[in-house]
C-alpha positions in Angstrom: -6.3 18.2 2.3 -9.7 16.9 0.5 -10.2 15.0 -2.4 -11.9 18.0 -3.8 -9.3 20.4 -3.1 -6.6 18.2 -3.9 -4.3 19.3 -6.8 -4.3 16.8 -9.9 -1.0 15.4 -10.8 0.5 15.7 -14.3 1.4 12.4 -16.3 5.0 13.5 -15.7 4.6 14.1 -11.7 3.0 10.7 -11.7 5.7 9.0 -13.5 8.1 10.6 -11.5 6.4 9.5 -8.3 5.7 5.9 -9.6 9.5 5.5 -10.5 10.6 6.8 -7.1 8.4 4.5 -5.2 9.7 1.8 -7.4 13.1 2.3 -6.5 12.4 2.4 -2.7 10.3 -0.7 -3.0 13.5 -2.7 -4.5 15.5 -1.7 -1.7 13.0 -2.5 0.9 12.2 -5.6 -0.6 16.2 -6.7 -0.9 16.1 -5.9 2.9 13.0 -7.8 3.7 14.1 -10.8 2.0 17.9 -10.5 3.6 19.5 -10.6 0.2 22.4 -8.1 1.6 23.6 -11.4 4.1 24.8 -13.0 0.6 25.8 -9.8 -1.3 29.0 -9.7 -3.4 29.2 -6.0 -2.0 31.1 -5.6 1.3 29.2 -2.3 2.1 25.9 -4.2 2.0 27.3 -6.8 4.7 28.8 -4.3 6.7 25.5 -1.9 6.8 23.3 -4.8 7.2 21.0 -3.6 4.5 21.2 -3.0 0.7 23.5 -0.4 -0.2 24.2 -1.2 -3.7 22.0 -1.5 -6.7 18.7 -2.9 -5.7 17.5 -3.3 -9.1 20.3 -5.6 -9.9 20.4 -7.4 -6.9 16.1 -7.9 -7.1 16.6 -9.2 -10.6 19.1 -11.5 -10.0 17.3 -13.1 -7.0 13.9 -12.5 -6.9 13.2 -16.1 -8.4 14.8 -17.7 -5.8 11.6 -16.2 -3.1 8.9 -18.5 -3.2 5.7 -16.7 -4.9 3.8 -17.4 -1.5 6.7 -15.4 0.7 6.5 -12.7 -2.2 2.6 -12.5 -1.6 2.7 -12.1 1.9 5.6 -9.6 2.0 3.4 -7.9 -0.1 0.3 -8.1 1.9 2.4 -6.5 4.5 3.3 -3.5 2.7 -0.1 -3.1 1.5 -1.2 -3.2 5.5 1.3 -0.8 6.5 0.5 1.8 3.6 -1.2 5.1 4.9 -4.7 5.4 3.7 -4.2 8.9 2.2 -1.1 7.6 0.2 -0.9 9.0 -3.5 -2.1 7.1 -6.2 1.3 6.9 -7.8 2.5 5.1 -4.4 -0.5 3.0 -4.0 -0.1 1.8 -7.6 3.7 0.7 -7.1 2.7 -1.1 -4.2 0.4 -3.5 -5.7 3.1 -5.0 -7.7 5.1 -8.2 -6.6 8.8 -7.8 -5.8 9.7 -9.6 -9.3 7.6 -7.3 -11.1 9.3 -4.3 -10.0 12.6 -5.0 -12.4 
């Protein structure tokens, strides 16, 4: 779909997509940083990935990760972002892991 024929998003649609992308990114960063390895929830350790409240986990543990490592994880995520990603998703991916909480 070209930019000229693309339907404009309403502010509500943008907010919903932005929130959904933030939730997905929280879980992604929890898995990238391996927070599941020392998680108190057995289901996260068993699944070898985040299966619980990713926001609480990221909020609790994000300050343990050095800023340089956060920047590198963000850089890899931005490099993997498709060129035709919607503005809501692209703007959410610009945030550092600590800013997602």
